[in-house]
C-alpha positions in Angstrom: -38.5 6.1 7.4 -40.2 5.8 3.9 -42.5 8.7 4.6 -42.1 12.1 3.3 -40.4 14.2 6.3 -43.0 16.8 7.6 -40.3 19.1 8.7 -37.4 20.7 6.8 -34.0 18.9 6.9 -31.9 20.1 9.8 -28.3 21.0 9.5 -25.3 19.0 10.7 -24.7 19.0 14.6 -20.9 17.8 14.1 -18.7 20.3 16.1 -17.5 22.3 13.2 -16.0 25.0 15.5 -14.1 22.7 17.7 -10.2 22.9 17.9 -8.3 20.4 16.1 -7.4 17.2 18.3 -4.4 15.9 16.4 -0.8 17.5 15.7 -0.6 20.3 13.3 0.6 19.2 9.8 4.2 19.8 9.2 3.1 21.2 5.7 1.8 24.3 7.6 5.3 25.4 7.8 5.5 25.6 4.0 5.4 29.1 2.5 2.2 30.7 1.8 0.5 28.0 3.8 -2.9 29.4 5.3 -4.6 27.0 8.2 -8.1 25.6 7.9 -10.6 26.5 10.3 -12.5 24.7 13.0 -12.1 20.9 12.9 -9.9 21.3 9.9 -7.3 23.5 11.7 -4.6 21.0 12.0 -4.2 21.2 8.4 -3.4 23.7 5.5 -6.4 25.2 3.5 -4.3 26.2 0.6 -0.8 27.5 -0.1 -1.7 31.2 -1.3 -3.8 30.2 -4.1 -6.5 27.4 -3.9 -7.5 27.3 -7.5 -3.9 27.0 -8.6 -3.6 23.9 -6.1 -6.4 22.4 -8.0 -5.0 23.2 -11.3 -2.0 20.9 -10.3 -3.8 18.2 -9.5 -5.6 18.3 -13.1 -2.5 17.7 -14.7 0.1 16.2 -12.1 0.3 15.2 -8.7 -0.7 17.2 -5.5 0.2 16.1 -1.9 -2.5 16.7 1.0 -2.2 16.3 4.3 -5.3 14.5 5.5 -4.5 13.5 8.9 -6.6 16.0 10.9 -9.0 13.0 11.6 -8.3 9.8 13.5 -6.4 6.3 13.0 -7.7 3.5 14.5 -6.0 0.2 14.5 -8.0 -3.0 15.2 -5.5 -6.2 15.8 -6.6 -9.7 16.8 -7.4 -12.8 14.9 -11.2 -12.1 15.1 -11.1 -8.5 13.9 -12.6 -9.0 10.2 -15.5 -11.1 11.4 -16.0 -9.1 14.2 -16.1 -6.0 12.1 -18.4 -7.5 9.7 -21.0 -8.4 12.3 -21.1 -4.7 13.7 -20.8 -2.5 10.6 -22.6 -2.1 7.5 -20.1 -3.9 5.1 -19.2 -7.5 4.0 -15.7 -7.5 5.7 -15.3 -11.3 6.7 -14.4 -12.0 3.0 -12.1 -8.9 2.8 -8.6 -10.4 1.7 -5.2 -9.0 3.1 -3.9 -5.9 1.3 -7.8 -4.7 0.5 -9.6 -1.9 1.5 -13.2 -0.8 1.8 -15.6 1.5 3.2 -18.3 0.8 6.1 -20.7 2.7 8.2 -21.8 2.1 12.0 -25.5 2.5 12.1 -28.0 3.2 14.9 -30.7 0.9 15.7 -33.0 3.1 13.8 -30.5 3.1 10.9 -29.0 6.4 11.1 -25.5 7.1 10.5 -23.2 7.4 13.5 -19.9 6.5 12.0 -18.3 6.4 8.4 -15.0 4.2 8.3 -12.3 4.2 5.5 -10.5 1.1 6.1 -7.7 -1.5 5.0 -6.8 -4.7 6.2 -2.8 -5.7 5.9 -3.2 -9.3 7.1 -2.2 -8.5 10.6 -4.5 -5.7 11.4 -7.3 -3.4 10.1 -6.7 0.3 9.9 -9.6 2.6 10.0 -9.7 6.5 9.4 -12.1 8.5 10.7 -13.4 12.0 10.9 -12.1 14.9 13.3 -13.7 14.6 16.8 -15.0 11.0 16.1 -12.4 8.8 17.3 -13.2 8.5 21.2 -17.0 7.8 20.1 -16.2 5.2 17.8 -13.6 3.4 20.4 -16.2 3.3 22.9 -18.7 1.7 20.6 -16.0 -0.9 19.6 -15.2 -1.4 23.0 -18.9 -2.0 24.1 -19.2 -4.9 21.3 -15.8 -6.7 22.2 -17.4 -9.5 24.5 -14.9 -12.4 24.6 -13.7 -12.2 21.1 -10.0 -11.7 20.0 -9.7 -8.0 18.9 -8.0 -5.2 20.1 -9.1 -1.8 19.1 -7.0 1.3 19.9 -6.6 4.8 18.8 -3.1 5.0 17.0 -3.6 8.7 15.7 -0.7 10.0 17.9 1.8 7.4 15.9 0.2 7.3 12.2 -1.0 9.8 9.7 -2.5 9.8 6.4 -1.1 11.4 3.2 -3.2 11.7 0.1 -1.5 12.2 -3.3 -3.9 13.0 -6.1 -3.7 13.6 -10.0 -2.9 11.5 -13.0 0.8 11.4 -11.9 0.3 10.2 -8.5 1.4 6.6 -9.0 4.8 7.7 -10.6 5.5 10.3 -7.8 4.7 7.7 -5.1 6.7 5.1 -6.6 9.6 7.5 -7.2 9.5 8.9 -3.4 9.6 5.2 -1.9 12.3 4.5 -4.4 11.9 0.7 -3.4 10.6 -0.7 -6.7 7.1 -1.3 -5.5 4.8 -1.5 -8.4 1.9 1.1 -7.7 -0.1 0.8 -10.9 -3.0 -0.4 -9.2 -6.3 -1.3 -10.9 -9.1 0.9 -9.6 -10.8 -0.7 -8.0 -10.2 -4.4 -8.0 -13.1 -6.5 -8.7 -15.3 -8.0 -6.1 -14.1 -11.5 -4.8 -16.2 -14.4 -5.1 -15.9 -14.8 -1.1 -18.8 -12.2 -0.6 -16.2 -9.4 -0.3 -17.5 -5.6 -0.5 -19.6 -5.1 -3.9 -17.8 -1.5 -3.9 -14.0 -2.6 -4.5 -12.4 -3.7 -2.9 -9.8 -1.0 -2.8 -6.4 -2.2 -3.7 -3.7 -2.0 -1.3 0.3 -2.4 -1.5 3.2 -2.8 1.3 6.3 -1.4 0.0 9.5 -2.8 1.0 10.0 0.0 3.4 6.6 -0.9 5.1 4.5 2.2 4.1 0.6 1.0 3.3 -0.4 2.6 0.1 -4.4 2.3 -0.9 -6.2 3.6 -4.0 -9.1 5.1 -3.3 -11.5 6.9 -5.8 -9.7 10.1 -5.2 -6.4 9.2 -5.6 -3.5 7.4 -3.4 -3.4 7.4 0.4 -0.3 6.6 2.3 -0.5 5.4 5.8 2.8 6.5 7.2 4.2 6.7 10.9 4.2 10.4 12.1 8.1 10.0 13.1 8.4 9.6 9.5 6.0 12.0 8.4 8.2 15.0 7.6 10.8 13.1 5.7 8.1 11.3 3.5 6.4 14.3 2.6 9.9 15.8 1.6 10.6 12.9 -0.8 7.2 13.3 -2.3 7.8 17.0 -2.8 11.2 16.0 -4.4 9.6 13.6 -6.9 7.3 16.1 -8.2 4.2 16.3 -5.9 3.2 19.9 -5.4 1.6 20.9 -2.0 -1.9 21.5 -1.9 -4.3 22.4 0.9 -7.5 20.9 2.0 -9.7 23.4 0.0 -8.5 21.5 -3.2 -9.3 18.0 -1.7 -12.7 19.4 -0.8 -13.4 21.1 -4.1 -12.8 17.7 -5.8 -14.7 15.9 -3.2 -17.7 18.0 -3.7 -17.7 17.8 -7.5 -17.7 14.1 -7.3 -20.6 14.1 -5.0 -18.9 12.4 -2.1 -20.4 13.0 1.2 -18.4 13.8 4.4 -19.6 12.8 7.9 -20.6 15.6 10.0 -20.9 18.0 6.7 -23.5 16.2 4.8 -25.0 14.3 7.5 -26.9 15.0 10.6 -28.3 13.1 13.4 -31.3 11.8 11.0 -29.2 10.7 7.8 -29.6 7.3 6.6 -27.1 5.9 4.2 -29.6 6.1 1.1 -29.7 10.0 1.3 -26.0 10.5 0.6 -25.4 7.7 -1.8 -23.4 5.4 0.9 -25.4 2.5 -0.2 -23.2 2.3 -3.2 -19.9 2.3 -1.6 -20.5 1.4 2.3 -23.3 -1.0 2.4 -23.5 -4.6 1.5 -27.3 -5.4 0.9 -26.6 -9.4 1.0 -24.7 -9.7 4.2 -26.0 -10.9 7.3 -27.9 -9.0 10.3 -26.6 -5.7 11.7 -27.3 -3.0 13.8 -29.7 -0.7 11.4 -30.3 -3.1 8.8 -33.8 -3.3 8.9 -34.1 0.4 7.9 -31.5 -0.1 5.1 -33.6 -3.1 3.7 -36.9 -1.2 4.0 -35.8 1.9 2.4 -33.9 0.2 -0.4 -36.6 -1.8 -1.4 -39.2 0.9 -1.0 -36.8 3.4 -2.9 -38.2 6.4 -0.9 -35.4 8.0 1.1 -36.8 11.3 2.8 -34.1 13.4 1.5 -31.2 13.2 -1.4 -27.8 14.5 -2.0 -27.5 17.3 -4.5 -24.5 19.4 -6.2 -25.5 23.1 -6.2 -24.1 25.6 -8.8 -24.0 29.1 -6.6 -24.4 32.4 -8.0 -21.2 34.2 -7.7 -19.8 33.0 -4.1 -19.4 30.0 -1.9 -22.0 29.4 1.4 -21.3 28.7 4.8 -21.7 25.0 6.0 -25.1 24.5 7.4 -26.6 27.5 5.5 -30.3 26.9 5.1 -31.7 26.2 1.3 -35.0 27.4 0.2 -37.5 27.2 -2.5 -40.2 29.7 -2.9 -39.6 30.8 0.5 -39.9 27.5 2.2 -36.9 25.9 3.8 -36.1 22.3 2.0 -32.7 21.5 2.9 -29.1 22.8 4.2 -25.5 23.3 2.6 -22.9 20.6 4.0 -19.7 21.9 2.2 -18.9 24.6 -0.2 -15.8 25.5 -2.2 -14.8 27.6 -5.3 -13.8 25.0 -8.1 -11.3 25.9 -10.6 -13.6 25.0 -13.7 -17.1 25.0 -12.2 -17.0 28.0 -9.8 -18.7 28.1 -6.5 -20.2 24.8 -5.9 -21.8 23.0 -2.6 -23.1 19.8 -1.6 -26.3 20.1 0.0 -29.2 17.7 1.4 -32.7 18.5 0.4 -36.0 17.0 0.5 -36.5 14.3 -2.1 -39.7 15.9 -3.3 -37.6 18.8 -4.8 -37.6 19.0 -8.4 -34.4 19.2 -10.1 -35.1 22.3 -12.0 -36.4 24.1 -8.9 -35.0 27.8 -8.3 -33.3 27.7 -5.1 -32.0 30.1 -2.8 -29.1 29.6 -0.3 -29.4 32.0 2.7 -25.8 32.4 4.3 -25.9 33.9 7.6 -22.9 36.2 7.0 -24.3 37.2 3.8 -26.6 38.2 1.1 -28.9 35.3 0.0 -27.3 33.2 -3.0 -29.0 32.1 -6.3 -28.5 28.2 -6.6 -29.2 25.6 -9.1 -29.2 21.7 -9.0 -26.7 20.1 -11.2 -28.3 18.0 -13.7 -25.7 15.4 -14.4 -26.5 12.0 -12.5 -29.9 13.5 -11.0 -32.9 11.0 -10.7 -36.6 11.7 -10.5 -37.9 11.8 -7.0 -40.4 9.1 -7.9 -37.7 6.7 -9.3 -38.2 3.3 -7.0 -34.5 2.7 -6.5 -30.9 2.8 -7.8 -28.8 -0.3 -8.1 -26.8 -1.1 -5.1 -23.6 -2.0 -7.1 -22.6 1.4 -8.7 -19.4 2.5 -7.6 -18.4 6.1 -6.4 -17.6 8.2 -9.4 -13.9 9.6 -9.4 -13.3 13.5 -9.4 
């Protein structure tokens, strides 16, 4: 895995044109709502003006419905030790009301699933990308053996709402109206028990039973679907402005946070998309794919890297080839118009591509787009390795 690839990076193979598998967002009924496309068709892309949605997040609080993916609940006394043994993260030491990120890797170290999870002391709740729930459950079921664990798909009963912006904690506290202190540190310091190095993300359970988790992008609320419309209305009454997934994605892209199936393909290893800093624990015991993780980390030579691109004039379609001097060297994962940065994209490119290279994105639906790599955070392709403990940056 440490050698330079002989072929160009390939575009993701995720089912980007698949129909949504979950119920449509209740926020799609609000004035001006425009539905997303493909796997994000169950949520609003924007409410008439994507840039206005983003500007609201810069100064106040916005409400984004993020439940076009799935929710998996793992109960049972052995759940944390079991998840620790089959994922890339140190979870056996995760205390109650803590959250983290983890990966399920193939035996060759390629990323198969990205998990955003929290434990409430009784069960572990896992958020996954659209279209991946069934595959994750098949894997979990195959690894149960005789352990006391109970994985189940609860997407039909649970949903995730995200509240972003500097006023998020005040708005959520006012909406829940039960006196819960939501002024959470971001993130909590690592625990001496060997808990995740990146985090753990703090979680609170409100008096009404809602689980609230702080992530780099803001606050996530795990809400029963039967209470979803009412909770969303209370958040709006408290001052949250509805925002579409386009605003969420623009912030994610600007922060260089990868998304499974967008910035990943069947060959992706964690080092290429910076998940080594948030979803991998380098000092934990054996797990599937660990040999590749350790080898590439020690050599410091992942075949590809994630970059932020500034585009000339327009956004690019997901999967668009990226070329340098007429030679294909990567692909675009996600692209949005950012309220401050203009058209931007996350792309996967060969590790050897120079940071100042003149790039061209070939959008199949339009003219070629000139692109440049954002120099902020760029490292030399020959740097030996980056430290494992650096946290994800916030948008």
